[in-house]
Backbone as a ProteinNet text record, in pm:
[ID]
protein_1_A
[PRIMARY]
MSEGKRRTAGRPAGSGKSTSGHSQSLVRGLNLLERLAASPGGLALSELAEEADFAPSTTHRLLQALQSQGFVTQDSELGVWKIDVKTFRIGNSFLEARDFLGTSRPFLRRLTALTGETANLGVRDDGTAVFLAQSESPQMMRMITRLGSRAPLHASGVGKALMAWLPEDELERILDERGLTRVTENTLHTPESLREGMAEIRRQGFACDREEHAIGLHCVAACIHDEHGIPLAAISVSGPVARIPEARLLELGQLVRETAAEITARLGGRVPEAW
[TERTIARY]
12409.3	12428.6	12568.7	12638.2	12774.7	12774.5	12895.3	12909.4	12874.2	12917.6	12889.1	12739.8	12671	12526.8	12453.5	12505.9	12441	12446.4	12559.1	12570.5	12475.6	12468.6	12383.1	12236.8	12195	12055.9	12020.8	12117.5	12087.6	12097	12180.8	12201.3	12243.9	12183.2	12219	12363.9	12423.7	12562.2	12577.2	12687.8	12713	12626.8	12556.2	12459.7	12524.2	12653.7	12717.5	12711.7	12755.3	12753.7	12611.1	12525.8	12388.1	12313.5	12328.6	12258.8	12300.8	12431.4	12481.6	12419.4	12414	12355.1	12208	12136	11994.2	11969.9	12053.2	12037.6	12056.9	12156.3	12181.8	12063.8	12009.5	11893.9	11772.9	11756	11644	11655.6	11774.7	11797.1	11773.1	11821.6	11803.2	11655.7	11585.6	11442.5	11364.7	11398.1	11332	11364.5	11486.9	11526.5	11435	11409.9	11322.1	11179.6	11130.2	10995	10981.3	11083.9	11080.7	11074.3	11148.9	11149.6	11017.8	10960.4	10831.6	10720.4	10729	10627.4	10628.9	10745.4	10757.8	10721.3	10684.6	10649.5	10515.7	10404.3	10271.5	10241.5	10301.4	10277.6	10355.2	10445.6	10525.8	10657.4	10747.1	10878.6	10910.2	10972.9	11021.1	11141.5	11170.3	11282.9	11412.4	11435.5	11559.5	11568	11453.6	11451.5	11480.7	11418	11435.3	11579.6	11635.8	11774.5	11869.7	11843.2	11929.5	11918	11795.3	11774.8	11841.5	11828.2	11882.8	12030.7	12082.1	12221.1	12246.7	12151.2	12164.9	12176.4	12233.3	12232.5	12089	12048.9	11913.4	11875.9	11972.4	11943.5	11913.5	11989.4	11966	11830.2	11799.9	11672.6	11556.4	11567.8	11460.2	11441.2	11551.9	11541.7	11472.6	11508.3	11446.4	11297.9	11264.6	11124.2	11040.3	11097	11024.4	10997.6	11097.2	11078.7	10970.8	10973	10872.7	10734.2	10730.3	10602.5	10541.7	10625.4	10575.2	10510	10548.5	10493.4	10384	10350.3	10241.3	10278.3	10409.4	10451.9	10457.6	10480.9	10484.7	10407	10369.9	10300.8	10350.7	10338.1	10379.8	10257.8	10247.2	10138.8	10157.8	10062	10076.5	10078.4	10014.9	10009.8	10130.9	10163	10272	10407.6	10406.3	10532.1	10601.1	10540.8	10604.3	10571.3	10657.1	10639.5	10581	10488.3	10423.8	10413.6	10392.7	10369.1	10233.3	10220.5	10095.5	10029.4	9918.8	9832.5	9902	9991.6	10053.4	10141.2	10209.5	10289.8	10200.2	10085.3	9989.8	9941.8	9911.8	9862.6	9964.7	10090	10195.2	10210.7	10211.1	10220.1	10099.8	9982.6	9861	9856.2	9923.3	9923.5	9989.8	10088.6	10152.2	10051.9	9974.5	9877.4	9769.5	9725.1	9621.5	9673.4	9799.8	9857.5	9860.3	9896.1	9894.6	9752.4	9662	9519.5	9482.9	9579.7	9541.7	9458.5	9476.7	9401.9	9253.7	9227.3	9088.8	9021.5	9096	9040.3	9005	9084	9067.5	8956.1	8923.3	8828.5	8693.6	8631.2	8503	8518.7	8633.4	8657.7	8675.4	8736.6	8749.1	8611.5	8526.9	8391.3	8314.3	8334.9	8267.5	8315	8445	8497.7	8434.9	8421.9	8359.6	8213.4	8142.1	8001.3	7986.6	8079.8	8071.8	8116.3	8213.2	8272.4	8229.3	8185	8152.4	8274.3	8391.3	8516	8583.4	8682.1	8757.1	8847.9	8847.9	8936.4	9036.5	9161.9	9268.5	9345.3	9412.1	9508.1	9637.5	9749.8	9880	9982.2	10089.1	10199.3	10328.7	10431.3	10561.8	10642.3	10698.5	10795.7	10921.7	11005.7	11127.1	11091.7	11128.5	11109	10980	10887	10759.7	10642.4	10525.8	10400.6	10333.6	10286.2	10218.4	10073.2	9979.2	9836.7	9781.2	9715.4	9671.7	9520.6	9447.7	9302.3	9237.1	9112.3	9044	8892.6	8827.8	8682	8650.5	8591.2	8573.4	8458.1	8477.8	8372.4	8260.6	8135.2	8024.4	8012.1	8090.5	8083.2	8132.9	8076.2	8119.1	8265.3	8301.7	8440.9	8504.3	8593.5	8650.6	8795.4	8862.8	9002.2	9007.2	9074.5	9090.9	9239.8	9289.1	9428.9	9433.9	9509.7	9523.2	9594.4	9534	9594.4	9730.2	9827.7	9963.5	10047.4	9983.1	10059.4	10135.6	10233.9	10323.4	10324.1	10360.3	10377.1	10496.4	10570.6	10682.5	10633.2	10709.6	10669.6	10650.1	10740.9	10737.5	10633.6	10572	10481.4	10342.3	10298.3	10164.1	10118.4	9986	9933.2	9968.1	9940.8	9973.7	10123.1	10203.4	10348.5	10398.8	10349.2	10395.3	10349.8	10228.1	10180.2	10271.3	10314.1	10404.6	10543.4	10588.5	10722.9	10741.8	10635.5	10646.9	10689.8	10660.1	10688.3	10812	10887.5	11008.7	11118.8	11204.7	11322.7	11409.9	11483	11562.5	11662.3	11728.8	11828.3	11764.6	11643.2	11573	11528	11482.6	11443.4	11562.8	11676.1	11797.2	11838.5	11827.5	11866.3	11778.5	11648	11556.3	11583.7	11609.2	11639.3	11767.4	11867.2	11994.2	11976.9	11896.8	11882.4	11782.6	11674.2	11564.7	11562	11612.2	11603.8	11461.6	11438.5	11307.1	11264.8	11239.5	11199.4	11068.4	11063.6	10944.4	10844.1	10730.6	10627.5	10536.3	10498.6	10424.9	10493.6	10445.6	10506.1	10480.7	10387.2	10356.2	10428.4	10501.8	10572.1	10676.8	10683.6	10789.8	10921	11010.2	11129.5	11260.6	11254.9	11377.2	11371.9	11486.2	11486.6	11421.3	11439.9	11383.2	11229.9	11173.5	11027.4	10968.8	11041.1	10992.5	10991.2	11096.5	11103	10996.1	10971	10863.1	10728.5	10710.5	10587.6	10572.6	10681.2	10676.4	10640.2	10695.5	10665.1	10517.7	10462.7	10320.8	10232.7	10269.8	10192.7	10190.9	10305	10309.6	10226.8	10224.7	10146.6	9996.9	9950.4	9806.1	9754	9845.6	9805.2	9758.6	9771.6	9736.6	9817.2	9826.8	9902.3	9806.8	9847	9770.3	9854.8	9793.3	9855.5	9777.8	9840.7	9775.9	9827.7	9772.5	9813	9963	10018.2	10161.5	10194.6	10094	10114.1	10044.3	9932.9	9858.5	9785.2	9797.3	9728.7	9577.9	9506.6	9361.7	9313.1	9405.7	9369.4	9418.3	9328.9	9363.4	9346	9423.7	9420.6	9457.8	9394.6	9435.3	9459.9	9558.4	9596.8	9646.8	9629.9	9678	9725.8	9816	9882.9	9805.9	9817	9780.9	9911.8	9917.1	10041.5	10033.1	10148.8	10152.6	10168	10192.3	10198.4	10317	10414.1	10530	10518.1	10405.5	10387.4	10451.2	10497.6	10563.2	10456.7	10470.5	10371.4	10357	10234	10203.4	10145.6	10062.9	9999.2	9943.1	9883	9816.1	9690	9588.2	9463.4	9446.3	9369.5	9352.5	9214.1	9177.7	9058.6	9106.1	9071.1	9119.1	9003.8	9017.5	8915.9	8957.9	8879.6	8912.8	8906.4	8990.3	8996.4	8860.1	8781.6	8649.1	8559.9	8577.2	8495.4	8571.4	8704.4	8784.6	8869.9	8809.1	8886.6	8969.2	9053.9	9139.4	9057.9	8940.9	8858.7	8808.7	8806	8754.4	8864.6	8989.1	9099.9	9106	9085	9092.3	8983.7	8861.9	8750	8777.6	8819.1	8847	8969.6	9069.4	9189	9158.9	9074.2	9036.8	8960.7	8872.1	8795.4	8887.5	8980.8	9073.7	9164.8	9210.3	9294.9	9221.4	9095.2	9016.2	8991.2	8968.1	8945.3	9072.1	9185.9	9312.7	9339.6	9303.8	9322.5	9231.7	9111.1	9020.1	9079.5	9131.3	9191.7	9313.4	9394.4	9512.3	9471.8	9367.7	9320.4	9267.4	9196.7	9141.7	9252.9	9366.7	9480.3	9572.7	9538.6	9622.4	9743.1	9739.2	9850.7	9833.8	9923.6	9913.7	9959.5	9889.7	9925.2	10032.6	10148.4	10254.9	10222.8	10284.8	10268.7	10354.2	10310.4	10387.1	10523.5	10624.3	10758.4	10822.1
5511.1	5609.2	5665.4	5676.1	5727.2	5876.6	5927.6	6070.1	6153.5	6105	6178.4	6186.1	6072.3	6069.8	6155.6	6154.9	6233.8	6381.8	6427.9	6569	6600.4	6507.2	6531.4	6539.8	6453.1	6453.4	6580	6629.7	6747.2	6876.9	6882.4	7008.5	6978.5	7043	7014.3	7047.8	6972	6997.8	7139.2	7203.8	7340.1	7443.3	7406.5	7497.7	7614.1	7605	7718.4	7842	7832.9	7946.4	7986.3	7886.8	7915.1	7986.6	7937.5	7998.3	8143	8169.1	8305	8395.6	8345.4	8423.9	8449.4	8343.5	8357.9	8455.1	8448.6	8539	8683.1	8707.3	8843.1	8893.4	8807.5	8847.2	8875.4	8793.7	8813.9	8948.3	8976.9	9103.1	9221.2	9208.7	9317.3	9334.7	9221.9	9229.8	9295.4	9261.3	9322.8	9471.4	9506.3	9647.1	9724.6	9667.6	9733.4	9744.5	9638.7	9642.2	9752.1	9764.7	9866	10006.2	10029	10161.3	10189.5	10088	10106.7	10130.2	10062.2	10080.4	10222.7	10285.8	10423.3	10526.7	10478.9	10570.1	10527.3	10568.5	10524.2	10557.7	10664.7	10701.5	10617.4	10534.4	10449.1	10514.1	10434.4	10483	10426.9	10509.7	10462.2	10371.6	10286.7	10194.5	10269.7	10378.8	10454.8	10514.3	10562.8	10620.5	10513.1	10398.3	10288.6	10238.2	10224.6	10178.8	10277.5	10406.3	10508.3	10508	10499.2	10497.8	10377	10261.6	10138.2	10119.6	10202.1	10191.7	10056.8	10014.8	9892.7	9931.7	9843.3	9864.4	9852.7	9932.3	9923	9781.8	9710.5	9574	9482.1	9498.7	9419	9453.4	9582.5	9628.2	9571.6	9574.2	9523.3	9373.6	9301.1	9155.8	9123.7	9195.7	9172.9	9208.6	9318.7	9360.8	9257.2	9201.1	9099	8975.8	8937.9	8822.5	8852.1	8972.9	9011.7	9021.7	9070.9	9082.7	8945.5	8850.3	8715.8	8649.3	8694.3	8637.3	8726.1	8835.3	8919.8	9021.6	9048.1	9143.7	9287.2	9305.2	9439.5	9438.2	9557.2	9570.2	9695.4	9698.2	9815.3	9883.9	10013.1	10093.1	10100.8	10048.5	10040.3	10177.4	10277	10410.2	10494.3	10495	10580	10511.5	10378.2	10304.3	10289	10341.3	10332.7	10199	10159.6	10035	10065.2	9977.7	9994	9858.1	9861.5	9735.1	9680.5	9548.2	9483.9	9419.4	9352.8	9306.2	9207.3	9122.8	9022	9088.7	9197.5	9271.1	9328.5	9381.8	9436.1	9327.4	9209.7	9100.4	9060.2	9053.1	9014.3	9119.9	9247	9353.3	9354.6	9329.5	9332	9217.3	9106.1	8992.9	9030.3	9118.2	9166.7	9242.8	9329.4	9408.8	9319.9	9220.9	9132.2	9050	9012.2	8933.7	9014.8	9143.1	9228.4	9260.2	9269.5	9289.7	9424.8	9514.7	9644.3	9722	9691.5	9761.2	9723.1	9593	9547.6	9588.2	9582.9	9621.5	9769.7	9851.5	9996.2	10050.8	9981.6	10037.1	10076.2	9992.3	10035.6	10161.1	10175.8	10293.8	10418.5	10403.2	10515.7	10561	10463.6	10498.5	10567.3	10521.9	10585	10728.8	10751.7	10887.6	10980	10931	11011.9	11040.8	10939.9	10959	11061.9	11060.9	11151.1	11293.4	11305.6	11437.5	11499.6	11415.9	11465.1	11488.2	11445.7	11470.4	11339.6	11351.2	11235	11180.9	11049.5	10983.3	10897.1	10900.4	10826.5	10738.4	10638	10558.4	10555.1	10575.9	10571.7	10502.1	10458	10394.1	10466.1	10441	10500.5	10408.9	10466.9	10396.2	10480.3	10453.8	10530.5	10677.6	10766.1	10908.7	10965.1	10880	10928	10854.2	10916.7	10851.1	10803.9	10679	10621.9	10595.6	10644.6	10632.4	10504.2	10423.2	10290.4	10271.8	10352.4	10334.9	10470.4	10480.9	10609.5	10590.3	10677	10687.5	10830.8	10846.8	10980.3	11056.6	11185.8	11275.4	11281.2	11293.8	11307.8	11450.5	11542.7	11681.9	11698.2	11796.1	11821.1	11866.1	11957	12000.2	11918.1	11829.1	11738.5	11707.2	11653.5	11615.1	11469.5	11442.7	11306.3	11281.4	11173.7	11133.9	11004.2	11000.8	10878.8	10772.6	10654	10546.2	10509.1	10494.1	10467.7	10593	10709.6	10834.4	10857.3	10945.6	10968.5	11115.5	11137.8	11273.8	11272.6	11382.8	11388	11369.7	11299.7	11278.1	11409.4	11504	11627.3	11727.6	11699.6	11796.6	11737.9	11648.6	11591.6	11545.7	11544.3	11502.6	11358.5	11268.2	11126.6	11109.6	11178.7	11167.3	11213.7	11327	11379.2	11289.7	11233.1	11141.5	11019.2	10967.1	10852.2	10889.8	11008.6	11054.4	11081.2	11125.5	11169.5	11058.4	10934.2	10822.6	10743.1	10794.3	10724	10738.3	10636.8	10651.5	10765.9	10828.4	10946.4	10919	10803	10775.4	10758.5	10702	10686.3	10822.1	10908.5	11042.7	11119.6	11108.1	11175.3	11124.7	10995.8	10937.5	10992.8	10999.5	11049.8	11196.8	11275.6	11417.4	11436.1	11353.3	11362.9	11326.8	11222.3	11173.2	11254.5	11297.5	11360.7	11512.7	11563.9	11706.9	11750.1	11881.1	11936.1	12032.1	11975.5	12056.3	12128.9	12254.1	12334.7	12312.3	12250.6	12222.9	12344.2	12407.7	12534.1	12627.2	12749.4	12845.4	12807	12714.1	12671.7	12543.9	12482.1	12357.7	12379.7	12285.1	12289.4	12259	12356.7	12340.5	12356.6	12364.9	12368.3	12255.2	12199.1	12093.1	12137	12264.6	12314.3	12314.3	12367	12371.6	12231.4	12141.5	12004.3	11934.3	11949.4	11883	11937.1	12066.1	12123.4	12063.7	12050	11990.2	11845	11768.5	11627.6	11613.9	11701.3	11697.7	11727.8	11822.5	11856.4	11739	11670.9	11554.8	11446.1	11419.5	11316.4	11356.5	11485.4	11531.5	11517.8	11559.4	11560.7	11434.7	11354.7	11227	11235.7	11351	11363.6	11475.9	11469.1	11569.3	11657.9	11781.7	11875.6	11920.3	11920.5	11974.5	12100.9	12215.6	12344.9	12402.5	12351.5	12395.6	12376.1	12269.1	12242.4	12158.4	12084.9	12003.3	12064.2	12131.5	12195.9	12316.6	12428.9	12549.9	12528.6	12568.9	12555	12425.3	12340.8	12209.5	12194.2	12151.1	12116.8	11967	11912.1	11768	11739.4	11638.6	11588.2	11438.3	11385.1	11244.4	11186.9	11056.6	10987.3	10848.1	10795.9	10668.9	10546.5	10440.8	10305.6	10238.1	10178.9	10121.4	9969.4	9904.4	9759.5	9723.8	9596	9549.8	9606.4	9661.1	9721	9873	9926	10070.6	10140.7	10064.1	10120.1	10155.3	10268.6	10306.4	10200.6	10158.3	10062	10133.4	10233.9	10313.6	10437.6	10525.4	10642.6	10669.8	10720	10757.4	10907.9	10963.2	11108.6	11147.6	11270.9	11335.1	11464.9	11487.1	11604.4	11673.8	11804.5	11880.2	12023.8	12099.5	12239.7	12321.7	12423.8	12511.4	12572.3	12596	12655.6	12568.7	12435.6	12345.2	12294.4	12300.6	12260.3	12380	12479.4	12594.2	12555.7	12644.8	12620	12574.6	12635.3	12603.9	12459.3	12394.3	12257	12151.5	12193.5	12097.8	12015.5	12079.1	12006.6	11900.4	11937.2	11842.8	11721.5	11748.5	11638.9	11558.7	11627.8	11559.7	11458.7	11496.9	11405.6	11285.5	11310	11200.4	11103.4	11156.6	11071	10995.3	11061.1	10994.9	10877.8	10899	10791.7	10677.4	10711.9	10608.5	10526.7	10594.1	10522.8	10429.9	10475.3	10391.8	10267.9	10284.1	10169.8	10066.4	10115.1	10023.7	9954.8	10031.8	9975.2	9861.5	9884.1	9781.2	9660.1	9683.7	9573.6	9485.7	9546.6	9473.9	9415.9	9437.2	9386	9472.5	9597.7	9688.7	9768.6	9859.8	9946.7	10086.7	10185.3	10324.7	10364.2	10407.6	10444.8	10575.2	10592.1	10716.2	10824.3	10948.2	11060.7	11068.4	11112.5	11126.9	11251.6
10375.6	10267.1	10276.1	10160.7	10160.9	10187.5	10225.2	10253.7	10131.2	10013.5	9890.7	9863.6	9882.5	9859.3	9962.4	10086.5	10192.4	10157.5	10107.3	10069.1	9953.6	9858.3	9742.2	9782.4	9876.7	9919.2	9994.8	10073.4	10155.9	10079.7	9974	9903.9	9761.6	9663.3	9523.9	9496.2	9402.9	9366.9	9314.8	9355.2	9309.2	9375.1	9484.5	9544.4	9613.7	9648.9	9716.1	9629.9	9505.9	9415	9380.5	9355.4	9316.6	9428.1	9552	9663.8	9681.6	9665.4	9679.1	9574.3	9450.3	9342.3	9365.2	9407.4	9434.4	9548.8	9652.2	9766.3	9723.1	9638.8	9590.5	9508.5	9423.8	9343.8	9431.9	9535.9	9627.7	9698.1	9749	9819.4	9725.7	9602.7	9505.6	9470.5	9455.7	9426	9538.5	9661.8	9777.8	9785.9	9747.5	9743.7	9648.5	9531.4	9434.4	9487.5	9551.2	9607.4	9711.9	9795.4	9900.2	9840.2	9736.3	9671.7	9600.1	9537.6	9471.5	9574.5	9687.1	9791.4	9845.8	9842.5	9892.9	9786	9665.7	9555.4	9497	9560.3	9515.7	9370.1	9317.7	9178.7	9080.2	9131.7	9046.1	9006.6	8953.6	8909.4	8771.9	8691.8	8562	8584.8	8487.1	8497.3	8526.5	8456.1	8475.4	8616	8667.7	8802.3	8907	8890	8984.7	8982.5	8864.3	8852.1	8918.4	8899.1	8959.8	9111.2	9161.6	9306.7	9372.1	9308.3	9365.1	9333.8	9243	9198.6	9131.4	9047.1	8967.5	8820.3	8741.7	8597.3	8546	8447.4	8394	8349.7	8290.6	8245.3	8363.7	8472	8593.2	8652.9	8659.5	8714.9	8634.1	8502.3	8416.6	8435.7	8446.2	8466.9	8598.9	8704.7	8835.2	8832.6	8766.6	8758.1	8682.4	8576.2	8500.9	8586.4	8667.6	8757.1	8860.9	8917.3	9016.8	8953.4	8830.5	8759.8	8731.9	8696.6	8665.1	8785.9	8906.6	9028.9	9090.4	9022.4	9070.9	9176.5	9194.2	9297.3	9246.5	9117.5	9058.7	8928.3	8882.4	8755.3	8685.3	8554	8478.3	8418.9	8442.7	8387	8235.1	8161.4	8015.8	7949.2	8010.5	7950.7	7989.5	8119.1	8166.6	8161.6	8159.8	8154.6	8288.4	8395.4	8526.7	8592.5	8685.1	8759.4	8897	8941.8	9072.2	9141.1	9272.1	9342.1	9299.1	9301.3	9261.2	9382.9	9358.2	9466.3	9560.6	9508.8	9596.2	9702.5	9664.9	9762.4	9870.7	9829.2	9926.7	10021.2	9969	10053.1	10158.1	10116.3	10210.8	10319.3	10278.4	10377	10469.1	10412.9	10492.6	10592.5	10562.2	10655	10786.7	10779.6	10902.4	10988	10923	10997.1	11058.9	10982.7	11034.4	11151.1	11144.8	11254.2	11382.7	11371.2	11489.6	11533.2	11435.4	11457.2	11516.6	11534.8	11588.6	11486.9	11358.9	11256.6	11262.3	11262.7	11269.7	11399.2	11508.7	11638.1	11640.8	11574.6	11582.3	11493.7	11385.8	11288.3	11349.5	11433.9	11493.6	11579.6	11643.2	11726.4	11639.2	11521.8	11430	11382.2	11349.6	11306	11418.2	11541.3	11655	11674.5	11657.2	11669.4	11564.9	11443.2	11338.3	11372.6	11424.2	11461.1	11573.4	11668.2	11783.2	11749.2	11659.3	11632.4	11500.3	11407.3	11274.8	11188.3	11236.5	11164.7	11122.9	11036.3	10988.8	11098.9	11114.1	11210.3	11133.4	11175.3	11108.7	11206.1	11151.6	11228.2	11149.5	11219.5	11155.7	11241.2	11179	11249.4	11213.3	11292.9	11264.7	11174.6	11071.8	10987.4	10989.5	11087.9	11112.2	11134.1	11041.7	11064.8	11010.1	10969.4	10916.6	10979	10969.7	11008.1	10880.3	10878.6	10762.5	10800.2	10719.6	10749.9	10688.3	10774.3	10731.8	10732.2	10807.1	10815	10835.7	10788.8	10795.9	10800.9	10878.5	10878.3	10836.7	10718.7	10663	10727.3	10739.5	10785.9	10682.5	10728.8	10633.9	10579.7	10636.6	10594.5	10450.3	10380	10243	10240.3	10332.2	10343.5	10454.7	10418.7	10517.3	10483.2	10584.3	10566.7	10520.5	10408.4	10357.8	10335	10393.6	10375.3	10296.6	10191.3	10112.6	10194.5	10201.6	10278.4	10218.8	10304.9	10260.8	10249.7	10259.5	10252	10382.2	10374.3	10487.5	10527	10653.9	10704.9	10799.9	10807.8	10902.9	11046.5	11125.9	11265.5	11339.2	11317	11396.2	11346.8	11230.2	11170.2	11145.2	11232.3	11220.3	11358	11378.4	11507.5	11540.6	11444.9	11464.6	11487.7	11407.1	11420.2	11555.2	11602.9	11732.1	11846.9	11835.8	11939.5	11949.3	11833.7	11832.2	11882.3	11844.1	11875.5	12024.7	12090.7	12230.3	12325.3	12290.7	12382.1	12341.7	12244.2	12202.4	12306.5	12320.2	12406.5	12356.9	12447.2	12414.1	12301.9	12305.1	12201.5	12064.1	12060.2	11933.3	11879.5	11968.9	11929.2	11872.4	11939.3	11892.6	11754.5	11733.8	11604	11492.9	11517.1	11415.3	11386.1	11490.6	11470.8	11390.2	11420	11346.9	11199.9	11174.2	11037.3	10955.6	11020.1	10946.6	10958.5	11070.7	11092.5	11122.8	11123.6	11155.5	11043.5	10928.6	10813.3	10842.6	10805.4	10830.2	10717.2	10749.3	10649.7	10632.3	10743.5	10741.6	10841.1	10848.6	10941.5	11086.9	11110.8	11247.2	11289.5	11199.7	11232	11341.1	11435.2	11536.4	11464.7	11459.8	11376	11451.6	11584.6	11664	11766.8	11804.7	11905.8	12037.1	12073.7	12199.8	12195.3	12086.1	12076	12065.2	11997.6	11984.3	12119.5	12196.6	12327.8	12422.2	12415.6	12496.2	12454.9	12324.6	12275	12316	12312	12351.9	12500.9	12584.3	12727.6	12751.7	12676.9	12691.3	12648.9	12542	12495.5	12601.8	12663.1	12767.3	12889.1	12920.7	13036.8	13013.2	12894.5	12870.8	12802	12748.9	12689.4	12545.7	12481.5	12340.9	12277.9	12144.7	12068.8	11991.9	11972	11889.5	11770.5	11655.8	11535.1	11499.8	11526	11502.2	11370.1	11260.9	11127	11104.3	11161.4	11149.6	11027.1	10978.7	10857.7	10737.4	10760.8	10652.6	10709.2	10643.5	10687.6	10674.1	10779.2	10779.8	10839.6	10886.9	10940.7	11083.8	11172.1	11309.8	11330.6	11421.1	11445.7	11590.6	11648.9	11779.9	11765.4	11837.8	11821.1	11952.8	11968.5	12088.5	12051.2	12132.2	12102.9	12151.3	12072.6	12114.7	12153.4	12272.9	12323.7	12332.4	12319.7	12337	12484.3	12510.1	12648.3	12725.4	12654.8	12720	12731.5	12686.5	12689.3	12571.1	12472.6	12354.8	12250.5	12181.5	12080.1	11970.9	11949.3	11844.8	11723.1	11748.6	11645	11712.8	11635.3	11692.7	11613.8	11681.4	11616	11626.7	11534.5	11533.5	11485.8	11515.9	11459.4	11397.5	11271.1	11198.3	11128.7	11114.1	11042.8	11024.7	10949.1	10925.2	11053	11059.5	11176.5	11207.6	11104	11124.9	11212.3	11205.3	11287.2	11409.6	11404.2	11521.3	11561.8	11624.7	11671.6	11793.3	11836.9	11953.3	12074.5	12094	12211.6	12212.1	12095	12086	12094.4	12085.9	12085.2	12212.8	12327.6	12455.3	12463.3	12425.6	12428.8	12340.1	12216.9	12123.7	12165.9	12221.1	12267.3	12376.4	12467.8	12576.4	12521.9	12424.5	12364	12290.3	12213.3	12138.9	12235.5	12341.9	12442.2	12506.9	12544.2	12607	12509.1	12382.6	12281.3	12258	12251.3	12234	12352	12472.3	12591.9	12585.4	12531	12514.1	12418.6	12306.7	12208.5	12269.3	12340.8	12407.5	12500.4	12581.5	12674.1	12598.4	12489	12409.9	12352.5	12322.7	12265.6	12372.1	12500.3	12607.2	12636.3	12591.4	12614.8	12743.2	12764.4	12881.9	12845.6	12902.8	12879.5	12980.5	12937.3	13031.4	13105.6	13219.5	13293.5	13228.8	13245.7	13190.6	13258.7	13182.9	13239.9	13184
[MASK]
+++++++++++++++++++++++++++++++++++++++++++++++++++++++++++++++++++++++++++++++++++++++++++++++++++++++++++++++++++++++++++++++++++++++++++++++++++++++++++++++++++++++++++++++++++++++++++++++++++++++++++++++++++++++++++++++++++++++++++++++++++++++++++++++++++++++++++++++++++

């Protein structure tokens, strides 16, 4: 085969320019998907174009391409764009591959059966905790978190449990980028109070949220660790202060810590020693 034919067989003529253009479109399309995934209520075309810093015409063209493949959909009544089922499937494949979600679900149900309260599982996405699984309390008045919703790391039980085991440089980066916004009057909002709280979490093996994310709500949470002792996810039990008073936090904290350790062992992970 001649050199010319060999090049043609391996790569279409003119593919240098085409590949570059296709790559740019792919990156831009993924950018839009990422922004829509972070906005469960959806975004209007103008909002999405402004956020992504794209021309409206470019944004519309990319959305149409994504829609044709089932990655996004447009709400016919509101006109906003949202992620569609194919995007969810792709994201969910990551969770299934790790399998910590499927492994944890029976343990969440057991926590609810033992405590009568809602049990959650969340993971860290940079400076926020994202909730991925839940076992609802049978109580009429109960805590319910929408799956996919987010909470600040420093102002939630799951978030603080995940944050406590981060390397110092990673913790510093998150503090620099995110700050310590006060969600309620009880939120840890100074670096000193946060570091004291992180040290306590490492000592006792679980985190407490004392109305730091929502007034009237208490929560205890503990980490699931991978084989290197790095936080993989965190589980929690949450409920109204009337049913989870201060005196019950220690009892529930120990139960959640032991349950997280069970899940960690089931996944082949290890619980690190306090430091």
